[in-house]
C-alpha positions as CSV (number, residue, x, y, z in Angstrom):
1,M,-1.2,16.3,-21.5
2,I,-1.0,12.6,-22.3
3,I,-2.8,10.8,-25.1
4,V,-4.6,7.8,-23.6
5,N,-3.0,5.5,-26.2
6,D,0.4,6.2,-24.5
7,L,-0.7,5.3,-20.9
8,K,1.3,2.5,-19.3
9,P,0.9,0.7,-15.9
10,G,2.3,2.9,-13.1
11,T,1.4,6.2,-14.9
12,T,-0.5,8.7,-12.8
13,F,-3.0,11.1,-14.3
14,E,-5.8,13.5,-13.4
15,N,-9.3,13.0,-14.8
16,E,-12.5,14.8,-13.8
17,G,-10.9,16.0,-10.5
18,N,-9.6,12.6,-9.4
19,I,-6.1,11.3,-9.4
20,F,-5.5,7.8,-10.8
21,V,-2.7,5.4,-11.2
22,V,-2.9,3.0,-14.2
23,L,-3.0,-0.7,-13.2
24,D,-3.7,-2.2,-16.7
25,I,-4.6,-1.0,-20.1
26,Q,-6.4,-2.6,-23.1
27,H,-6.7,-1.3,-26.7
28,N,-9.7,-2.5,-28.7
29,K,-9.8,-1.6,-32.4
30,T,-12.4,-2.9,-34.8
31,A,-12.6,-2.2,-38.5
32,M,-15.6,0.2,-38.5
33,R,-15.2,1.9,-35.2
34,Q,-12.8,4.2,-33.5
35,M,-10.3,2.7,-31.0
36,I,-11.6,2.1,-27.5
37,V,-9.0,2.3,-24.7
38,K,-10.0,0.6,-21.5
39,V,-7.9,1.6,-18.5
40,K,-8.0,-0.2,-15.2
41,V,-7.2,2.4,-12.6
42,K,-6.9,3.0,-8.8
43,N,-8.2,6.2,-7.4
44,L,-5.3,7.5,-5.2
45,R,-7.7,9.5,-3.0
46,T,-10.2,6.8,-2.2
47,G,-8.3,3.6,-3.1
48,V,-11.2,2.4,-5.3
49,I,-10.2,0.3,-8.3
50,N,-12.4,0.6,-11.4
51,E,-12.3,0.8,-15.2
52,I,-12.5,3.9,-17.4
53,S,-13.1,3.8,-21.2
54,F,-11.7,6.4,-23.5
55,T,-11.7,6.9,-27.3
56,G,-8.4,6.7,-29.1
57,G,-7.6,10.4,-29.3
58,D,-8.6,11.5,-25.8
59,K,-6.1,13.3,-23.6
60,V,-5.6,13.4,-19.9
61,E,-3.5,15.6,-17.6
62,Q,-0.4,13.9,-16.2
63,A,-0.2,14.0,-12.4
64,H,3.2,14.3,-10.7
65,I,3.2,12.5,-7.4
66,D,5.8,13.6,-4.9
67,K,7.2,11.1,-2.4
68,R,8.9,12.3,0.8
69,E,10.5,10.2,3.5
70,M,9.0,10.9,6.9
71,Q,9.4,9.4,10.4
72,Y,6.4,8.0,12.1
73,L,6.4,9.6,15.5
74,Y,3.3,8.6,17.4
75,D,-0.5,8.3,17.2
76,T,-3.2,10.4,18.7
77,D,-6.8,9.3,19.3
78,D,-7.7,9.6,15.6
79,A,-4.5,10.4,13.7
80,L,-0.9,9.3,13.1
81,V,1.8,12.0,13.4
82,F,4.7,12.0,10.9
83,M,7.8,14.3,10.8
84,D,9.6,15.4,7.7
85,N,13.2,14.3,8.0
86,E,14.6,17.4,6.3
87,T,12.4,20.3,7.5
88,Y,11.2,18.7,10.8
89,D,7.6,19.8,9.9
90,Q,4.9,17.5,11.4
91,I,1.8,16.3,9.6
92,E,-1.2,14.2,10.7
93,I,-2.9,11.6,8.7
94,Q,-6.3,10.3,9.9
95,K,-6.3,6.7,11.1
96,D,-9.3,5.7,9.1
97,H,-7.2,6.3,5.9
98,L,-4.4,4.0,7.1
99,E,-6.2,1.0,8.6
100,W,-4.2,-1.6,6.6
101,E,-0.9,0.3,6.8
102,M,-1.0,0.7,10.6
103,K,-0.5,-3.1,10.9
104,F,3.0,-2.8,9.5
105,M,4.3,0.4,11.1
106,K,5.9,1.1,14.5
107,P,7.0,4.4,16.0
108,N,10.4,5.8,14.6
109,D,10.0,3.9,11.3
110,N,10.9,5.9,8.2
111,I,7.9,5.8,5.8
112,M,7.4,7.2,2.3
113,I,4.5,9.6,2.1
114,S,2.9,10.3,-1.3
115,M,1.6,13.8,-2.1
116,Y,0.0,15.6,-5.0
117,E,0.3,19.4,-5.0
118,G,0.6,19.5,-1.2
119,E,-2.3,17.1,-0.6
120,I,-1.4,14.0,1.3
121,L,-2.6,10.9,-0.6
122,G,-1.3,8.2,1.8
123,I,1.8,6.2,2.6
124,I,3.8,3.8,0.5
125,L,4.8,0.7,2.4
126,P,7.9,-1.3,1.6
127,D,7.2,-4.8,0.1
128,K,8.3,-6.5,3.3
129,V,8.8,-5.4,6.9
130,E,10.5,-7.0,9.9
131,L,8.4,-7.2,13.1
132,Q,8.8,-8.9,16.4
133,I,6.5,-11.7,17.7
134,V,5.2,-10.7,21.2
135,E,2.8,-13.7,21.7
136,C,3.0,-17.1,20.2
137,E,1.0,-20.4,20.7
138,P,3.1,-23.3,21.8
139,A,4.0,-25.9,19.2
140,V,2.2,-29.2,19.9
141,K,4.3,-32.2,18.8
142,G,2.4,-34.2,16.2
143,D,0.0,-31.4,15.4
144,T,0.7,-31.5,11.6
145,A,-2.5,-33.2,10.4
146,T,-3.9,-30.0,8.8
147,S,-1.1,-27.5,8.4
148,A,2.2,-27.0,10.3
149,S,1.5,-23.5,11.5
150,K,0.3,-21.7,14.6
151,M,-1.0,-18.2,15.4
152,A,1.4,-15.4,16.5
153,K,0.8,-11.8,17.5
154,L,3.2,-9.2,16.3
155,E,4.3,-6.0,18.1
156,T,1.9,-3.9,16.0
157,G,-1.1,-6.1,17.0
158,L,-1.3,-8.0,13.7
159,E,-2.1,-11.7,14.1
160,I,-0.6,-14.0,11.5
161,R,0.1,-17.7,11.0
162,V,3.7,-18.8,11.3
163,P,5.5,-22.2,11.1
164,L,5.8,-24.3,14.2
165,F,9.5,-23.6,14.7
166,I,9.0,-19.9,15.2
167,E,9.2,-18.8,18.9
168,Q,8.1,-15.8,20.9
169,D,10.4,-12.7,20.7
170,E,11.8,-13.7,17.2
171,M,11.9,-11.2,14.4
172,V,10.0,-12.3,11.3
173,V,9.6,-10.8,7.8
174,I,6.0,-10.0,6.8
175,N,4.7,-9.3,3.2
176,T,2.8,-6.0,3.3
177,A,0.7,-6.8,0.3
178,D,-1.2,-9.7,1.9
179,G,0.0,-9.6,5.6
180,K,1.5,-13.1,5.5
181,Y,4.6,-14.6,7.0
182,S,7.5,-14.5,4.6
183,G,10.5,-15.8,6.6
184,R,12.8,-15.2,9.5
185,A,14.6,-11.9,9.8
């Protein structure tokens, strides 16, 4: 058990049957009242971010999240199939749980899968990934009145804005937090 006063950003805990990761924490103590601890959390099962209030002496159960490296093999009609690199066991994760993450993965990539007591919570993307441009608008000389960028389509189907000097078939680095161009690979 963890006293809520000791929670820090990045700590995972279980409360009322849900698993949360702490994003931010605030302690509020006034002279005549008991301390109120407001914790901004993300539900690891649903992805919903909200705020929970505790009193100063409350306790929560710590949740130990396991991370395993698995290889992304292929996708079926409604799921993605991953293989454990050590045991060669295969698991499926529903596509509707990984809509954002699918934009940055290609078959044979090694991906970190997060689990809690055998339950698959999702995948952990690296901060940046390298992807190849498969379609790119031609750069028009003198077309810099608004912004010096053009649309490009990546091998995963994601469409992003890239600088004018980027050409088709080039490898680029993409930030997975916001899906934006970060540089050449």
